[in-house]
N, C-alpha and C positions, 0 to 999 in steps of 0.2 A: 764344415764351418771353421776348422782350426786354421785353415789358410786365410780366411777372411779376418779372423781374429788377430793373426799374425801381422797381416797387412795394416790393420787399423792401429795396432800397438806400435808398429814400426813408423807409421806416419805421425802418430802422436809424439813419439820420441824425437823425431826429426823436427817437428814443429817446436817442441820444447827447446831443442838446441838452438834453433834459430832465434827464439824469443830470448834465450840466455845470452846469445851472442849480441843481439841488439841492446839489451839491458847492460851488458858489459861495456859496449861502446858509449852508451849515454853516460855511464857512471864515471868511466876512466879517461875518456878523451875529452879535452878541453880545447876549443878552437881558439886561435889567436886572432884578435881584431886588429886590423891595420887600415889606415886612411889610404885611399886609392884615388888618384887623379889621372884621368885620361884626356889628353889633348886631342881635339878633333880639328883637322885642317879646314879652313874656311871653304875650300873647293868642294869638300864633301857635304856641305850643308845645303847646297842647291839654293842658296839665297841669291837673288838677282838684285842688282842696284835699283833703288827706287821702289822696291816692293816693301809695303808698310808691315808685313808679317814679321 
């Protein structure tokens, strides 16, 4: 059973490190918000003349 115990402890430590990394990202990284405008050419909209849609 020592091998199984070592495996479980190793997996628990790795899960703790991943959780700590996610917590650090949430705490220290602040995204910047910017306004985004994308122009779509009329040819790509597939609108036919006279179509009420």
